[in-house]
Each structure stands twice: as structure tokens, then as C-alpha cells.
N, C-alpha and C positions, 0 to 999 in steps of 0.2 A: 631265260637269258635276255638281257636288253640288245640293243642294235649295235651298240659300241662293240668295237673289235678287241676292245681292253677292258679288262676285269681286275678291280683293285685287290691286293692281298688283303685279307680279313684280319690278321694278328693284331694289327694297329688300328682302332677305331679313331679316323680323323676326318674332317670335313673335305680337304683336297689331299686325295691320295698320291703319295709319290712313286709306290712300286706298284707296277702293273703288269698282268699276265696277259700276252697277246693269244686271244683265243682262236686264232687263225695259225698258229705256229705249228710246225709239223708235228705230229703226234710223238714221234721218237725223241724230239726235243723236249717237249713237255714232261714226258715219261722220265728221261734223263736228268731234268732239273729237280723232280719230284724226288727220285730216287737218291740223289746226291744229297738231299736234306734229311731224309729219313736214315740213309747211312751214316751221316754225321751225329745224328741224334744216338743211333745205336751205338756208334764208337764212344760217344761222350757218356752215355750209361753203363757201357762196359768198363770205361776207366773208372766211372764214380762207384761201380758195384765191387770194385777190387780194393777200396780202401775201407778202412773203419770208418763207421759214420761219427764217432767222437773226434776224429780230426777235422770235422767241417763244422764251420760255425753258421750262424743263422743267415749271414751275407752270402757266404758260398753258396748254401743251399738255395737262396733266392737267385742267385745268378745263373746257377745250373738249371733250377726250374723255368727261368725266364727264356733261356737260350733253348732249351728242349721245345718249350712252348712255341716260340716264334718258327723254328725250323719245321715242327710237325704242321702247324697250321699252314706255312707257305706249302709244304708238300700235299696237305689234304687239298688246299685251294686248287695246286697244280692236277692232282688227281681227279678232282671232280669235273674239271674242264676236258680232261682225257675221257672221262666217262660219259660226259654229255655229247662229245664227238663221236664216240663209238655206237651210240644211240641211232638205230635205224631212221631214217628220214620219214 
């Protein structure tokens, strides 16, 4: 990891990141933020799975997939920081 205390989220590849993770944040805060994103995707997928696929058009599917990807990538980025922090020194 770099010397910077902030790590950019990786879901959006851009030259100047706007959303950053504070790698020095308390572990419970990092974990809670990761879990909130994973739970949001889980609920989104549970709602989607209860619908008939014929009711969704290509635009709906793209929006759902993009939303799930962004939230899951953020959650993975947060959990990577938690994992890094839990490694023995």
C-alpha cells in the first residue's frame, strides 16, 4: 500500500479520484461501510429475483448490473483495507 492514508475506490477508473477510503479509519467503521454496500446489493438482487425477467428491458438490466457492480466493488475495496489492517505487522 502507498504512504497516503487515503485509497481511491476502484469502481470508477479516473485520473483524479473523488471518493476515497481512509485506511486509518477504525476497523468497525470500515467493516460497517462494506457490509452496508453488500447488504444493499443483496436486497437489490432479492427484489430483482422475485420478478419475471420478461418484465425487465435492457436498460433496466444495465442499471441493475451497474448499481450492483459499484456497490460490490466499493464493498470489496473496503474489505481489502480491513484485511490489510488485520495482517500481523
